N, C-alpha and C positions, 0 to 999 in steps of 0.2 A: 616200766612194764616189761613182760617177758617177751622176748623177740619170738616172730615163730621161725620155723626151720630155714624158709628160705632165707628171713633176715639174719638167721644168727650165720649162715655161711656166706652169705656176703661181707658181714661185719669181719669172720673171721680171715677172707680172701684178702680184704683192703689190709688187714696187719700183717699178714705173711708176705707180702707185697712190700709193705713201707718197713718191716723188721724192725720195729720198735712199738714199745708200749705208747702211751697217752695219758693226758689228767684225767682222761674220764675212762680208760680202758686199762687194767691191767692183768696179766697171765702169770698162772702158779702150775708147776708140773705137778703139783699134790697139793692138799690144803685138809690135812687132819686137823680134828679137835679134840684128840686123846690127851693131852697134858695142859697144862697151864699155860705153858709157853707156846704150844699151839694156838691156843684160844685168844693170847694175847696180840700174835702174828694175824689172828683175823679179824679182831678187833680194830686193832693198828689201820689196815688196808680198808676196811671197810667205814672208818670213822674219817678217812683222809679221801674217799672217794664222795663220799655224802655231802663232805663239806667243797666239794666242786659246784656243787648247786644245780649239778645237770643230771639226767638218767644216765648214768653210770653202772659198767659191768666187771667184773672179773672171771674170769673164763679160768675153768681148773681141768687140766689134761694137755697142756702146751708147753714146751720148753721155753723157758725164759729167754727175753729177747729175740729169738729166731722165730717163734709161732710154730717150729714142728710140732707135729701131732703124735704125742704119746699115749693119752688115753689115762681113761681109769681103770685098775687094775681090776680082775674078774672078780677079785673078793673085797672091794673097795665097798666103804660104808657109803660112799658119795655117791654110789649107784640108784640108791635107795630117796627118791627127789623128796618124799612127802616126810620121813625120817629127819634127814639132812636138815630139810628147811626148820623145822620144828626144834632140832639141836643149834640151828645158827642162831635161831632169834633167843631162844635161854639163854644161850650165850652174852648173847647183846644186852638181856633184859638187866636193868638197874646199874649197867657199866658204861653207858654212855646216857647222855643227858643233852637233848629231851631224848627219849625213847623213839628207837628208830626198828625197823621190822624189813627185812629182806625177803624178797622173792628167789627160788632156786628151783631149778630143773635142770636133768638131762639130753644131750642130743647126741647123734649116733651120725658121724661125717667120717668117709674114707672109712669104713669098717671098725672104727675106734667110737667109745664113748667119751663124753667132754660134760663137763660141769659149766653151769653159767649162774653167778647169783647178780641178782638185778637190784640195783642202788638207788633210792631216790632221794636226795637231801631236800626236802621242802621246809623243813623246821631248822636249816643251818643257822647259827655256826653250831656242831655238835662238839661235846665235850666230854673226856674220860672223869668219868663219876665213882671211880672206885671207893670204897672204903678206907682201903692202906693207901699208902705214899704211892707203892709201886704193885704190879700185879705182873706176874709171867713165871719165866724159869726154862729150863731147857726145854726144846722143840723136838719132838721124835724125829725130824731131820733139819739140820741145819745149824745155825747158830741158835742161842737162848735167844728168846724174845722178850719184850718188856711192854707195859703201857703205864702212864704216869698221870695219877690224881690231876686235874685242871689240866690238862696238855688239851691243845688243839692241833689234831694232825690234819694236812694238805698233802697234795700233790704237786711235787716240785719237779717239774720234767715228767721222768717215770719213778720216781720213788716218794714213798710215803711217808713224812719227815713231820717232825713239830713244828709249828709255824713259832720263826723266832723276830719275826718283824711286823710291828702293828700295821703296815700298808696290808701285810697278808691276812690278818683278821679283818679289814676294814672292807678288804675286798670280797670276803665272803658275805659280810651284812650289805656290800652295794649291791650282789648279785639278787641279795633275797629280797629287795627293796624293788619290786617290779612296778610297773605303770598298774594303777589299779582297773579292775575290767570294767568296760565300758556300760554292761549291763546292770553291774551295783553300782557304778556313778549315778547312771539315769532314774534307779529305781530307788534311790536314796538308802542303801546299805552299808555306807562306807563310814559312815560316823552316828557310834550307836549315841553321843551325847545331844543329838542336835534332836528339834521337835519333830522334823520332818524323817526322823528315821523308819524307813520300810513304806514310807507312805508316797503313792504314787496314785495315779489315775484309778486302776484295779482297785487296789486294797483300800480305798478311802468309798467303795460301794459295801465294805462289810457290815453288818449291824451285829450288835451283841442285845441278849436277852435283858431286860428290866422288869421290876414286878411292881404292881399297884401298892402303895402305901395301907391305904383304905381296904381293899379289896385285896390281900395277898395272895389270892386263888389265880387272880387274872396278871398276865405278864405283856409286854408291849416289847417292842424292836427301836432301839435308837444306833446311831451311828457308832460305830464300835471305836472303843478307847485302847483297848488291849486285844492283841491276837497272835497266833504265832504263823511262822511260814520257814516252810524251809525250802533252801536255795540251793541247787547241785550244777557245777557246771565243769565242761573240761578244762583241765590246768594247760597238759602236754597234747600235741597233735591235732589234727584236723577234724571234727565232728560236723555232718552234715545231716540234717535230717529233715527228709520229705514231708512237710505237715499234713498235706492232702492225703498220703499214702498211710500215715501214722494214724491220721484220723481214723480212718478206714480198718486197720488194722486193730485200733483200739477196742472201736464199735464194735468189730466181732470176734473178738478176741482171738485173733492169728498172730500176735505178735512173739518172738522169740522161741521158746518150744510150747507151741499151740497154745493150749489153756493154763499149763502150767503154772505163769506167772501172776495170777491174780488170784491165786486162792488163799492169799493174805491179807488183798486190800479191800478196805471196807467197802460196803455195799453203795452208801451214800458217794462215794467216788466214783464207782464204776456206772451210775445213772450218769455223771458227768462227760461220758466216754458215748454218751448215744445218739446225742445229738450237739456235735459241737460247735464253736463257730471256728473254722480251719481256713485259714487265709496262706498264701505264700510267705506271710512275714510271722506267723504264730500260729500255733493249736490252743485253743482255748475254752474251756469248758467251765461252767457254774454251776452254782446251786442255789436257790433252784434255777433251774435254765430260762435263760431270757428276761429274768429277775432284774430291775436296777439296783435290789437291795439283798444283798447276798450274803450266804454262811461261811460258803468256800469256792475255791478255786484251782483250776491248773491250769499253768502257762507252758506251752513247750515251744523254743523258737528253734530255728534251722541250727545255730552256732553249738546247741545243745544244752542251752540254758533252760533248766525247770526249774520252777517256781509256785509253791502249793502252799497257800492260806486257807487260815482256818479260823472262825471263832468259837460255834459250837461243836462238837463237845470238849474243846479242848481249853475254853475259859467261862466263866458263869461270875454273874454277882450276885451275891447272896439277898434275900430280903432285907437283912439288916445290914446292909453295903459294904459287905466283906468284899473283897475282890478275888477270886481263886485262877490258879494254873490246875488243870487235874493232871498230876503228874503220870497215873499208868497210863492213860489216854493219849498224852502227849509223846512217851516213850514210845508204844504202840503205832502210832500213826507213823513216828519218822522210821522205825523199823520198816514198818511196810511200804511207805514210800523209797527208802532207797532199795528195797526189793523190787519196786516198779520200774523207778530208775535205770536199775542194771538190767532189767530186761529190755527196756528203750535204747540204750547205750547198746547193748551185744546186737540189737537189730539192727541198728545203724553202723554196725563195725566201729565204733569208737573204745578203744580197750587203753585209753590213756590214763594219766592221773586226773582223780576228780575230787572237785572243792564240794565238802558237803558242810552248808550254814546252817544253823540251825538259831533263830530270830525269833527274840520273844518281844513285840510290842507293849510299850504302855505297863512296864512292871512297877511302879516308884506305888509301894505301901500294898502291896498285893502278896499271898501266901501261895503254896503248893498246899494242894488235897487230893483224895481219892490216893491211900496210900496201898503198899500190896499186904500181903498177911502179916500180921506182927507189930504192924505200925498203928499206932490211934492217928486218926485222921480229924483233921478239925469240923470237918462238917458231917463227919458219921460217930464221933467217938466225944462221948461227954469227958474222960478222962485227960483226952488232949491239953484240956484247958487248964487243968489241977495241976500240970509239970510245966506249961507254958506260960510265961509270962506276956503280954500284949505287943511288945517289942520282941520278942522273939521271933525266928523263924520268917521275919520279912524282909522282902527285898527293898532297899531305898535306891536302887539305881534307877534310870527311867527306861532303860532298854538293855538287853541282853545280847550279845551274841555269842555263838560257841561254834568255830571252823576247826574239819577235820579234813586230811585228804587221804584217799586211797583209792584204787584202781578198782570201779566200783563194777566195772562188767566183767570182772576176771576176778573179782574177790568170794573166795569160800565161804561158807558162813560163819565160820568159827573168826575170822577176820572182819567180819560186819560185823558178831557180836561185841567182839572187843571194841570196836570204835563206840557200841551204841552204850556200852558200860561206861567208857569215856566221857563220852559226853551225859550222859545221864550223872555220875559222878561229879563234873564240873557245874551242872545246871542246880544239883541239890548242894553243892557248895555256897552258890548266889543265896538260899535262902538258909543257910548257919546249919545245914544238915552233914555230919561227917561221913555217914553211909547214905546212899540215893535211896527212898525209901520206897521207890518204884517196883521193888526188887524184895523179894521175900526175906521177913529180918533172920529166920533160919535156916534158910538154905542158900537164900540168896539169887532165888530164883525169879524170872519174870511169869506174874500169871497170866500166862497166855491165854487159858480158857477162859477165866473168868473177863478176861478183858476182849476177846473174841466174841462171848455170848452175849456182853453187855453193849457191846458197841459195831457189831458187825448185824 
């Protein structure tokens, strides 16, 4: 997460008093990105800090080792925070595996401007993934710099170096193997191979639609075998949500920036906020309200755990018995729920890294349907079956879980969209799709207008 001005000044003061760098904080007088050597130098230090598996920072505009303030020059491109962040992430793309993004901003301290790169290595170990054996060359200032394919960089003391001991790599892996989250364990979200995955007291109340065989225009409801749930929870930092206060704010649309937060939220979810079951332990909204059999729910706990479950309209069993997850609706709901969660976290002052889990329960022998423009869909396009065999584009896994981590409260729109597209791609892969068909085949755009008209 990006420190506030006060947090940044406190961090800087502590480092200046210690007169040294640390495994999670580095300082540079300048960090140009003009030459391949400059970019290799940047990649090496980011990869090393990311492999510390803790929130780490690289401060620009301070004297190495002494932390004396130099500041960014008047003509330094690093003064433009948005442009610099884009250039940095472009430099990292396809050169580090798994992909990593950084956050960047500037601060003014004692009449000088300093830059800060925030790095969170949630998917360590990070490995240099360049195409050639090495990448780099002469730097704008200082000695030439290179990174090497397959190298794992770590912080050894105050230096960024290649790990050359098995114990160093094992230590990275050990740090990433945190204890399972208590909410995930108690609500059966830790093992997708079990029959109990995603099943708990609340989700067992979900029902799905079935059709009469002899009277196909009639439908009835049975206990759900398949549904979608989104689970979001803070990974770093303390989150304290007042459930009674939140319930009042949601019901009266007074959370975050007035009514801005809810303009993308489906109407059926808004109805759940009007009369929630709020206790000190959790906020709970269901639809239909107060019914034993429900088609959707939202649960929010003081710890910041948000769970959203839904059958209709994200899942449907056709009259012929074929079971489908609706791709466009699923991704649209996810997108909207991330924005709702963003409003909740910002209102609570929770700005740390957030885990976003997309769970599809009961996926064995299911298909995806409801695609964007340009894609034939199983339920609406006869030509789909002409080119697809019965065994193609069918998921044979019992359940699916896709995870991403993002500072949801502070994430700009483009970062949220990037995450959503990655999740859609991964979900499509489970069903044998090379491209996620929830985006238009010709433009790659999400059919937002059609989705909003049909679902809200």
